[in-house]
All heavy atoms as a GROMACS GRO file, in nm:
protein
  482
    1MET      N    1   1.518   1.140  -3.790
    1MET     CA    2   1.523   1.177  -3.649
    1MET      C    3   1.537   1.329  -3.637
    1MET      O    4   1.610   1.391  -3.710
    1MET     CB    5   1.643   1.110  -3.582
    1MET     CG    6   1.621   0.962  -3.557
    1MET     SD    7   1.757   0.882  -3.473
    1MET     CE    8   1.763   0.967  -3.320
    2GLY      N    9   1.467   1.382  -3.536
    2GLY     CA   10   1.474   1.525  -3.511
    2GLY      C   11   1.575   1.555  -3.401
    2GLY      O   12   1.644   1.467  -3.349
    3ALA      N   13   1.582   1.678  -3.365
    3ALA     CA   14   1.672   1.720  -3.258
    3ALA      C   15   1.610   1.678  -3.125
    3ALA      O   16   1.497   1.712  -3.093
    3ALA     CB   17   1.692   1.871  -3.262
    4VAL      N   18   1.687   1.602  -3.048
    4VAL     CA   19   1.640   1.551  -2.920
    4VAL      C   20   1.737   1.597  -2.813
    4VAL      O   21   1.859   1.586  -2.830
    4VAL     CB   22   1.633   1.396  -2.923
    4VAL    CG1   23   1.588   1.342  -2.789
    4VAL    CG2   24   1.539   1.351  -3.033
    5PRO      N   25   1.687   1.651  -2.699
    5PRO     CA   26   1.777   1.693  -2.594
    5PRO      C   27   1.854   1.574  -2.535
    5PRO      O   28   1.801   1.464  -2.523
    5PRO     CB   29   1.688   1.757  -2.489
    5PRO     CG   30   1.549   1.743  -2.534
    5PRO     CD   31   1.548   1.680  -2.669
    6LYS      N   32   1.980   1.597  -2.501
    6LYS     CA   33   2.065   1.490  -2.450
    6LYS      C   34   2.029   1.454  -2.307
    6LYS      O   35   2.041   1.339  -2.266
    6LYS     CB   36   2.210   1.534  -2.457
    6LYS     CG   37   2.309   1.419  -2.456
    6LYS     CD   38   2.443   1.471  -2.499
    6LYS     CE   39   2.531   1.366  -2.555
    6LYS     NZ   40   2.513   1.326  -2.690
    7ARG      N   41   1.986   1.555  -2.228
    7ARG     CA   42   1.946   1.527  -2.090
    7ARG      C   43   1.838   1.625  -2.047
    7ARG      O   44   1.814   1.725  -2.114
    7ARG     CB   45   2.066   1.535  -1.996
    7ARG     CG   46   2.134   1.670  -1.991
    7ARG     CD   47   2.254   1.669  -1.899
    7ARG     NE   48   2.353   1.572  -1.937
    7ARG     CZ   49   2.454   1.594  -2.021
    7ARG    NH1   50   2.466   1.712  -2.080
    7ARG    NH2   51   2.541   1.502  -2.049
    8LYS      N   52   1.774   1.592  -1.935
    8LYS     CA   53   1.664   1.674  -1.882
    8LYS      C   54   1.715   1.812  -1.842
    8LYS      O   55   1.824   1.823  -1.785
    8LYS     CB   56   1.603   1.603  -1.761
    8LYS     CG   57   1.494   1.683  -1.692
    8LYS     CD   58   1.441   1.610  -1.571
    8LYS     CE   59   1.341   1.694  -1.496
    8LYS     NZ   60   1.287   1.625  -1.381
    9VAL      N   61   1.636   1.915  -1.872
    9VAL     CA   62   1.668   2.051  -1.828
    9VAL      C   63   1.610   2.068  -1.689
    9VAL      O   64   1.490   2.048  -1.668
    9VAL     CB   65   1.609   2.155  -1.926
    9VAL    CG1   66   1.634   2.296  -1.877
    9VAL    CG2   67   1.668   2.136  -2.064
   10SER      N   68   1.695   2.105  -1.594
   10SER     CA   69   1.650   2.118  -1.455
   10SER      C   70   1.554   2.236  -1.440
   10SER      O   71   1.549   2.326  -1.523
   10SER     CB   72   1.770   2.137  -1.363
   10SER     OG   73   1.829   2.264  -1.385
   11ARG      N   74   1.478   2.234  -1.331
   11ARG     CA   75   1.384   2.343  -1.303
   11ARG      C   76   1.456   2.476  -1.290
   11ARG      O   77   1.407   2.579  -1.332
   11ARG     CB   78   1.306   2.313  -1.174
   11ARG     CG   79   1.210   2.197  -1.188
   11ARG     CD   80   1.127   2.181  -1.063
   11ARG     NE   81   1.209   2.158  -0.945
   11ARG     CZ   82   1.226   2.042  -0.885
   11ARG    NH1   83   1.166   1.934  -0.934
   11ARG    NH2   84   1.300   2.030  -0.778
   12HIS      N   85   1.576   2.473  -1.231
   12HIS     CA   86   1.653   2.596  -1.212
   12HIS      C   87   1.696   2.654  -1.347
   12HIS      O   88   1.680   2.774  -1.372
   12HIS     CB   89   1.775   2.566  -1.125
   12HIS     CG   90   1.860   2.686  -1.098
   12HIS    ND1   91   1.826   2.784  -1.010
   12HIS    CD2   92   1.978   2.725  -1.151
   12HIS    CE1   93   1.919   2.877  -1.008
   12HIS    NE2   94   2.013   2.844  -1.094
   13ARG      N   95   1.749   2.572  -1.434
   13ARG     CA   96   1.794   2.620  -1.565
   13ARG      C   97   1.676   2.666  -1.650
   13ARG      O   98   1.684   2.768  -1.718
   13ARG     CB   99   1.872   2.509  -1.636
   13ARG     CG  100   1.938   2.554  -1.764
   13ARG     CD  101   2.024   2.446  -1.822
   13ARG     NE  102   2.141   2.418  -1.742
   13ARG     CZ  103   2.258   2.481  -1.752
   13ARG    NH1  104   2.271   2.577  -1.840
   13ARG    NH2  105   2.360   2.449  -1.676
   14ARG      N  106   1.567   2.592  -1.645
   14ARG     CA  107   1.447   2.632  -1.718
   14ARG      C  108   1.393   2.766  -1.665
   14ARG      O  109   1.355   2.853  -1.740
   14ARG     CB  110   1.340   2.524  -1.704
   14ARG     CG  111   1.213   2.553  -1.780
   14ARG     CD  112   1.105   2.455  -1.742
   14ARG     NE  113   1.070   2.474  -1.602
   14ARG     CZ  114   1.019   2.380  -1.524
   14ARG    NH1  115   0.999   2.258  -1.570
   14ARG    NH2  116   0.987   2.405  -1.399
   15GLY      N  117   1.392   2.782  -1.532
   15GLY     CA  118   1.344   2.906  -1.472
   15GLY      C  119   1.432   3.024  -1.505
   15GLY      O  120   1.384   3.136  -1.521
   16ASN      N  121   1.564   3.003  -1.515
   16ASN     CA  122   1.656   3.111  -1.551
   16ASN      C  123   1.630   3.161  -1.692
   16ASN      O  124   1.648   3.279  -1.720
   16ASN     CB  125   1.801   3.065  -1.539
   16ASN     CG  126   1.851   3.069  -1.398
   16ASN    OD1  127   1.792   3.135  -1.313
   16ASN    ND2  128   1.959   2.999  -1.372
   17ARG      N  129   1.586   3.074  -1.781
   17ARG     CA  130   1.555   3.117  -1.917
   17ARG      C  131   1.429   3.202  -1.922
   17ARG      O  132   1.410   3.281  -2.012
   17ARG     CB  133   1.532   2.994  -2.005
   17ARG     CG  134   1.652   2.943  -2.075
   17ARG     CD  135   1.612   2.861  -2.197
   17ARG     NE  136   1.495   2.778  -2.180
   17ARG     CZ  137   1.498   2.651  -2.139
   17ARG    NH1  138   1.611   2.594  -2.107
   17ARG    NH2  139   1.386   2.582  -2.129
   18ARG      N  140   1.340   3.183  -1.828
   18ARG     CA  141   1.208   3.246  -1.833
   18ARG      C  142   1.201   3.376  -1.754
   18ARG      O  143   1.092   3.426  -1.729
   18ARG     CB  144   1.104   3.149  -1.780
   18ARG     CG  145   1.090   3.027  -1.868
   18ARG     CD  146   0.986   2.933  -1.817
   18ARG     NE  147   0.973   2.820  -1.906
   18ARG     CZ  148   0.891   2.718  -1.886
   18ARG    NH1  149   0.815   2.716  -1.779
   18ARG    NH2  150   0.885   2.620  -1.971
   19GLN      N  151   1.311   3.434  -1.713
   19GLN     CA  152   1.306   3.553  -1.630
   19GLN      C  153   1.254   3.675  -1.706
   19GLN      O  154   1.198   3.765  -1.646
   19GLN     CB  155   1.444   3.584  -1.574
   19GLN     CG  156   1.483   3.487  -1.464
   19GLN     CD  157   1.619   3.516  -1.410
   19GLN    OE1  158   1.690   3.601  -1.462
   19GLN    NE2  159   1.658   3.448  -1.306
   20HIS      N  160   1.273   3.682  -1.836
   20HIS     CA  161   1.230   3.798  -1.911
   20HIS      C  162   1.079   3.802  -1.930
   20HIS      O  163   1.025   3.901  -1.980
   20HIS     CB  164   1.298   3.803  -2.047
   20HIS     CG  165   1.254   3.693  -2.138
   20HIS    ND1  166   1.303   3.566  -2.130
   20HIS    CD2  167   1.165   3.692  -2.239
   20HIS    CE1  168   1.246   3.490  -2.221
   20HIS    NE2  169   1.161   3.564  -2.290
   21LEU      N  170   1.008   3.698  -1.890
   21LEU     CA  171   0.863   3.694  -1.905
   21LEU      C  172   0.790   3.762  -1.790
   21LEU      O  173   0.668   3.772  -1.793
   21LEU     CB  174   0.816   3.549  -1.916
   21LEU     CG  175   0.871   3.470  -2.035
   21LEU    CD1  176   0.825   3.326  -2.029
   21LEU    CD2  177   0.829   3.535  -2.164
   22ALA      N  178   0.863   3.808  -1.687
   22ALA     CA  179   0.800   3.870  -1.572
   22ALA      C  180   0.733   4.002  -1.614
   22ALA      O  181   0.787   4.078  -1.693
   22ALA     CB  182   0.903   3.896  -1.463
   23LEU      N  183   0.615   4.027  -1.560
   23LEU     CA  184   0.543   4.150  -1.592
   23LEU      C  185   0.605   4.268  -1.519
   23LEU      O  186   0.651   4.255  -1.406
   23LEU     CB  187   0.396   4.137  -1.551
   23LEU     CG  188   0.315   4.035  -1.628
   23LEU    CD1  189   0.176   4.024  -1.569
   23LEU    CD2  190   0.304   4.074  -1.773
   24THR      N  191   0.604   4.383  -1.584
   24THR     CA  192   0.653   4.504  -1.521
   24THR      C  193   0.535   4.596  -1.495
   24THR      O  194   0.441   4.601  -1.576
   24THR     CB  195   0.755   4.576  -1.611
   24THR    OG1  196   0.694   4.603  -1.736
   24THR    CG2  197   0.878   4.489  -1.633
   25PRO      N  198   0.535   4.671  -1.386
   25PRO     CA  199   0.422   4.760  -1.359
   25PRO      C  200   0.419   4.875  -1.458
   25PRO      O  201   0.522   4.915  -1.512
   25PRO     CB  202   0.451   4.811  -1.217
   25PRO     CG  203   0.596   4.793  -1.198
   25PRO     CD  204   0.636   4.674  -1.280
   26PRO      N  205   0.300   4.929  -1.487
   26PRO     CA  206   0.292   5.040  -1.582
   26PRO      C  207   0.358   5.166  -1.526
   26PRO      O  208   0.358   5.189  -1.405
   26PRO     CB  209   0.142   5.061  -1.601
   26PRO     CG  210   0.079   5.003  -1.480
   26PRO     CD  211   0.169   4.891  -1.436
   27VAL      N  212   0.413   5.248  -1.615
   27VAL     CA  213   0.479   5.371  -1.575
   27VAL      C  214   0.372   5.477  -1.548
   27VAL      O  215   0.288   5.505  -1.635
   27VAL     CB  216   0.576   5.419  -1.684
   27VAL    CG1  217   0.641   5.550  -1.645
   27VAL    CG2  218   0.682   5.313  -1.709
   28ILE      N  219   0.373   5.534  -1.428
   28ILE     CA  220   0.275   5.635  -1.390
   28ILE      C  221   0.344   5.770  -1.382
   28ILE      O  222   0.448   5.784  -1.319
   28ILE     CB  223   0.212   5.602  -1.253
   28ILE    CG1  224   0.149   5.462  -1.254
   28ILE    CG2  225   0.108   5.706  -1.214
   28ILE    CD1  226   0.030   5.447  -1.347
   29VAL      N  227   0.288   5.870  -1.451
   29VAL     CA  228   0.340   6.006  -1.450
   29VAL      C  229   0.225   6.099  -1.412
   29VAL      O  230   0.110   6.058  -1.407
   29VAL     CB  231   0.400   6.047  -1.587
   29VAL    CG1  232   0.518   5.960  -1.623
   29VAL    CG2  233   0.295   6.041  -1.695
   30THR      N  234   0.256   6.226  -1.385
   30THR     CA  235   0.151   6.321  -1.356
   30THR      C  236   0.113   6.394  -1.485
   30THR      O  237   0.199   6.427  -1.568
   30THR     CB  238   0.196   6.424  -1.251
   30THR    OG1  239   0.314   6.488  -1.297
   30THR    CG2  240   0.225   6.357  -1.119
   31CYS      N  241  -0.014   6.422  -1.502
   31CYS     CA  242  -0.063   6.492  -1.620
   31CYS      C  243  -0.016   6.637  -1.612
   31CYS      O  244  -0.033   6.703  -1.510
   31CYS     CB  245  -0.216   6.486  -1.623
   31CYS     SG  246  -0.289   6.581  -1.758
   32PRO      N  247   0.045   6.690  -1.720
   32PRO     CA  248   0.092   6.828  -1.716
   32PRO      C  249  -0.022   6.929  -1.713
   32PRO      O  250  -0.002   7.043  -1.672
   32PRO     CB  251   0.175   6.842  -1.844
   32PRO     CG  252   0.130   6.733  -1.932
   32PRO     CD  253   0.082   6.622  -1.845
   33THR      N  254  -0.143   6.890  -1.754
   33THR     CA  255  -0.256   6.982  -1.757
   33THR      C  256  -0.329   6.988  -1.624
   33THR      O  257  -0.349   7.095  -1.568
   33THR     CB  258  -0.356   6.940  -1.868
   33THR    OG1  259  -0.284   6.926  -1.990
   33THR    CG2  260  -0.465   7.042  -1.885
   34CYS      N  261  -0.370   6.869  -1.573
   34CYS     CA  262  -0.451   6.870  -1.451
   34CYS      C  263  -0.375   6.822  -1.328
   34CYS      O  264  -0.423   6.839  -1.216
   34CYS     CB  265  -0.577   6.785  -1.471
   34CYS     SG  266  -0.545   6.609  -1.493
   35GLY      N  267  -0.260   6.758  -1.345
   35GLY     CA  268  -0.179   6.715  -1.232
   35GLY      C  269  -0.218   6.581  -1.172
   35GLY      O  270  -0.159   6.538  -1.074
   36LYS      N  271  -0.314   6.512  -1.231
   36LYS     CA  272  -0.356   6.382  -1.180
   36LYS      C  273  -0.262   6.273  -1.232
   36LYS      O  274  -0.200   6.288  -1.337
   36LYS     CB  275  -0.499   6.352  -1.226
   36LYS     CG  276  -0.599   6.454  -1.183
   36LYS     CD  277  -0.691   6.397  -1.082
   36LYS     CE  278  -0.782   6.507  -1.032
   36LYS     NZ  279  -0.914   6.469  -1.009
   37PRO      N  280  -0.250   6.160  -1.160
   37PRO     CA  281  -0.165   6.052  -1.211
   37PRO      C  282  -0.228   5.986  -1.334
   37PRO      O  283  -0.350   5.970  -1.342
   37PRO     CB  284  -0.159   5.954  -1.094
   37PRO     CG  285  -0.271   5.989  -1.006
   37PRO     CD  286  -0.304   6.133  -1.028
   38MET      N  287  -0.141   5.952  -1.431
   38MET     CA  288  -0.187   5.887  -1.554
   38MET      C  289  -0.076   5.797  -1.607
   38MET      O  290   0.038   5.807  -1.565
   38MET     CB  291  -0.225   5.991  -1.659
   38MET     CG  292  -0.111   6.084  -1.697
   38MET     SD  293  -0.149   6.196  -1.829
   38MET     CE  294  -0.093   6.105  -1.971
   39ARG      N  295  -0.111   5.706  -1.697
   39ARG     CA  296  -0.010   5.621  -1.759
   39ARG      C  297   0.065   5.701  -1.864
   39ARG      O  298   0.007   5.785  -1.933
   39ARG     CB  299  -0.075   5.500  -1.825
   39ARG     CG  300  -0.123   5.398  -1.724
   39ARG     CD  301  -0.169   5.272  -1.790
   39ARG     NE  302  -0.056   5.206  -1.855
   39ARG     CZ  303  -0.068   5.092  -1.922
   39ARG    NH1  304  -0.184   5.034  -1.934
   39ARG    NH2  305   0.038   5.038  -1.978
   40ALA      N  306   0.194   5.674  -1.875
   40ALA     CA  307   0.277   5.743  -1.973
   40ALA      C  308   0.233   5.704  -2.114
   40ALA      O  309   0.199   5.589  -2.141
   40ALA     CB  310   0.424   5.708  -1.953
   41HIS      N  311   0.230   5.801  -2.206
   41HIS     CA  312   0.194   5.782  -2.347
   41HIS      C  313   0.049   5.741  -2.366
   41HIS      O  314   0.014   5.679  -2.466
   41HIS     CB  315   0.286   5.680  -2.415
   41HIS     CG  316   0.430   5.710  -2.398
   41HIS    ND1  317   0.493   5.813  -2.463
   41HIS    CD2  318   0.525   5.651  -2.321
   41HIS    CE1  319   0.620   5.815  -2.427
   41HIS    NE2  320   0.642   5.720  -2.341
   42TYR      N  321  -0.038   5.776  -2.271
   42TYR     CA  322  -0.182   5.751  -2.281
   42TYR      C  323  -0.256   5.882  -2.263
   42TYR      O  324  -0.204   5.977  -2.207
   42TYR     CB  325  -0.227   5.653  -2.171
   42TYR     CG  326  -0.206   5.508  -2.205
   42TYR    CD1  327  -0.079   5.453  -2.203
   42TYR    CD2  328  -0.312   5.426  -2.238
   42TYR    CE1  329  -0.059   5.320  -2.233
   42TYR    CE2  330  -0.292   5.293  -2.268
   42TYR     CZ  331  -0.166   5.240  -2.265
   42TYR     OH  332  -0.148   5.109  -2.296
   43THR      N  333  -0.380   5.886  -2.309
   43THR     CA  334  -0.465   6.003  -2.287
   43THR      C  335  -0.504   6.008  -2.140
   43THR      O  336  -0.534   5.905  -2.079
   43THR     CB  337  -0.593   5.992  -2.373
   43THR    OG1  338  -0.555   5.979  -2.509
   43THR    CG2  339  -0.680   6.114  -2.356
   44CYS      N  340  -0.503   6.128  -2.082
   44CYS     CA  341  -0.541   6.145  -1.942
   44CYS      C  342  -0.690   6.117  -1.928
   44CYS      O  343  -0.772   6.174  -1.998
   44CYS     CB  344  -0.508   6.287  -1.895
   44CYS     SG  345  -0.555   6.317  -1.724
   45LYS      N  346  -0.726   6.028  -1.835
   45LYS     CA  347  -0.866   5.992  -1.816
   45LYS      C  348  -0.941   6.099  -1.738
   45LYS      O  349  -1.064   6.101  -1.737
   45LYS     CB  350  -0.877   5.858  -1.745
   45LYS     CG  351  -0.828   5.743  -1.830
   45LYS     CD  352  -0.859   5.611  -1.766
   45LYS     CE  353  -0.806   5.497  -1.847
   45LYS     NZ  354  -0.892   5.457  -1.954
   46ALA      N  355  -0.869   6.188  -1.672
   46ALA     CA  356  -0.935   6.292  -1.593
   46ALA      C  357  -0.973   6.412  -1.678
   46ALA      O  358  -1.083   6.466  -1.667
   46ALA     CB  359  -0.845   6.335  -1.478
   47CYS      N  360  -0.882   6.458  -1.766
   47CYS     CA  361  -0.910   6.580  -1.842
   47CYS      C  362  -0.916   6.557  -1.993
   47CYS      O  363  -0.957   6.645  -2.067
   47CYS     CB  364  -0.805   6.687  -1.810
   47CYS     SG  365  -0.638   6.644  -1.856
   48GLY      N  366  -0.873   6.440  -2.043
   48GLY     CA  367  -0.885   6.409  -2.185
   48GLY      C  368  -0.779   6.471  -2.274
   48GLY      O  369  -0.801   6.486  -2.393
   49THR      N  370  -0.663   6.508  -2.219
   49THR     CA  371  -0.558   6.568  -2.300
   49THR      C  372  -0.448   6.467  -2.329
   49THR      O  373  -0.427   6.371  -2.254
   49THR     CB  374  -0.495   6.690  -2.231
   49THR    OG1  375  -0.442   6.650  -2.105
   49THR    CG2  376  -0.597   6.799  -2.210
   50TYR      N  377  -0.377   6.489  -2.439
   50TYR     CA  378  -0.260   6.408  -2.474
   50TYR      C  379  -0.161   6.499  -2.543
   50TYR      O  380  -0.194   6.565  -2.642
   50TYR     CB  381  -0.300   6.292  -2.568
   50TYR     CG  382  -0.183   6.205  -2.606
   50TYR    CD1  383  -0.123   6.122  -2.513
   50TYR    CD2  384  -0.133   6.207  -2.735
   50TYR    CE1  385  -0.015   6.042  -2.548
   50TYR    CE2  386  -0.026   6.127  -2.771
   50TYR     CZ  387   0.032   6.046  -2.676
   50TYR     OH  388   0.139   5.967  -2.710
   51LYS      N  389  -0.040   6.505  -2.493
   51LYS     CA  390   0.067   6.591  -2.545
   51LYS      C  391   0.023   6.737  -2.555
   51LYS      O  392   0.050   6.804  -2.653
   51LYS     CB  393   0.116   6.541  -2.681
   51LYS     CG  394   0.193   6.413  -2.674
   51LYS     CD  395   0.258   6.383  -2.808
   51LYS     CE  396   0.344   6.260  -2.799
   51LYS     NZ  397   0.409   6.230  -2.926
   52GLY      N  398  -0.050   6.783  -2.454
   52GLY     CA  399  -0.091   6.922  -2.449
   52GLY      C  400  -0.211   6.958  -2.535
   52GLY      O  401  -0.250   7.074  -2.541
   53ARG      N  402  -0.272   6.861  -2.603
   53ARG     CA  403  -0.389   6.888  -2.688
   53ARG      C  404  -0.511   6.819  -2.629
   53ARG      O  405  -0.500   6.710  -2.570
   53ARG     CB  406  -0.367   6.834  -2.829
   53ARG     CG  407  -0.256   6.904  -2.903
   53ARG     CD  408  -0.243   6.850  -3.043
   53ARG     NE  409  -0.222   6.705  -3.038
   53ARG     CZ  410  -0.249   6.621  -3.136
   53ARG    NH1  411  -0.300   6.666  -3.248
   53ARG    NH2  412  -0.225   6.492  -3.124
   54GLN      N  413  -0.627   6.878  -2.645
   54GLN     CA  414  -0.753   6.818  -2.602
   54GLN      C  415  -0.796   6.718  -2.708
   54GLN      O  416  -0.828   6.755  -2.820
   54GLN     CB  417  -0.860   6.925  -2.584
   54GLN     CG  418  -0.988   6.876  -2.521
   54GLN     CD  419  -0.973   6.850  -2.373
   54GLN    OE1  420  -0.892   6.914  -2.306
   54GLN    NE2  421  -1.050   6.760  -2.321
   55VAL      N  422  -0.794   6.587  -2.676
   55VAL     CA  423  -0.828   6.486  -2.775
   55VAL      C  424  -0.960   6.415  -2.743
   55VAL      O  425  -1.019   6.355  -2.832
   55VAL     CB  426  -0.714   6.382  -2.789
   55VAL    CG1  427  -0.592   6.444  -2.850
   55VAL    CG2  428  -0.682   6.317  -2.657
   56VAL      N  429  -1.006   6.423  -2.618
   56VAL     CA  430  -1.133   6.363  -2.578
   56VAL      C  431  -1.215   6.468  -2.507
   56VAL      O  432  -1.164   6.535  -2.417
   56VAL     CB  433  -1.110   6.241  -2.485
   56VAL    CG1  434  -1.243   6.181  -2.441
   56VAL    CG2  435  -1.026   6.137  -2.554
   57VAL      N  436  -1.339   6.486  -2.551
   57VAL     CA  437  -1.427   6.581  -2.484
   57VAL      C  438  -1.484   6.512  -2.360
   57VAL      O  439  -1.554   6.411  -2.372
   57VAL     CB  440  -1.540   6.627  -2.578
   57VAL    CG1  441  -1.633   6.722  -2.507
   57VAL    CG2  442  -1.481   6.690  -2.702
   58MET      N  443  -1.452   6.567  -2.244
   58MET     CA  444  -1.497   6.508  -2.118
   58MET      C  445  -1.629   6.573  -2.077
   58MET      O  446  -1.646   6.693  -2.090
   58MET     CB  447  -1.392   6.530  -2.008
   58MET     CG  448  -1.255   6.475  -2.042
   58MET     SD  449  -1.253   6.299  -2.077
   58MET     CE  450  -1.274   6.233  -1.916
   59PRO      N  451  -1.726   6.493  -2.025
   59PRO     CA  452  -1.854   6.551  -1.981
   59PRO      C  453  -1.833   6.638  -1.857
   59PRO      O  454  -1.752   6.605  -1.770
   59PRO     CB  455  -1.939   6.429  -1.951
   59PRO     CG  456  -1.843   6.319  -1.926
   59PRO     CD  457  -1.721   6.350  -2.008
   60GLN      N  458  -1.906   6.748  -1.850
   60GLN     CA  459  -1.896   6.838  -1.736
   60GLN      C  460  -1.982   6.785  -1.622
   60GLN      O  461  -2.095   6.743  -1.644
   60GLN     CB  462  -1.945   6.979  -1.776
   60GLN     CG  463  -1.860   7.046  -1.881
   60GLN     CD  464  -1.719   7.073  -1.831
   60GLN    OE1  465  -1.696   7.100  -1.714
   60GLN    NE2  466  -1.623   7.064  -1.923
   61PRO      N  467  -1.929   6.783  -1.498
   61PRO     CA  468  -2.011   6.738  -1.384
   61PRO      C  469  -2.122   6.839  -1.356
   61PRO      O  470  -2.104   6.959  -1.364
   61PRO     CB  471  -1.911   6.732  -1.268
   61PRO     CG  472  -1.798   6.819  -1.309
   61PRO     CD  473  -1.794   6.819  -1.458
   62GLU      N  474  -2.240   6.786  -1.327
   62GLU     CA  475  -2.356   6.874  -1.303
   62GLU      C  476  -2.377   6.900  -1.158
   62GLU      O  477  -2.340   6.835  -1.071
   62GLU     CB  478  -2.480   6.810  -1.362
   62GLU     CG  479  -2.469   6.795  -1.512
   62GLU     CD  480  -2.594   6.729  -1.569
   62GLU    OE1  481  -2.702   6.754  -1.517
   62GLU    OE2  482  -2.579   6.656  -1.665
   0.00000   0.00000   0.00000
């Protein structure tokens, strides 16, 4: 015989266990180079910099 629960777990108790599964919104900061909003710890999609260095060459608008 395996481990069997003694009684049913109520919806409230089950839901209380699952609170840590809620999604959190991404952290948005301003890019220190161009000032546009960007996700923290990601490359800026507007200017292509990360930690003050140019890591992605962005195409110039014509």
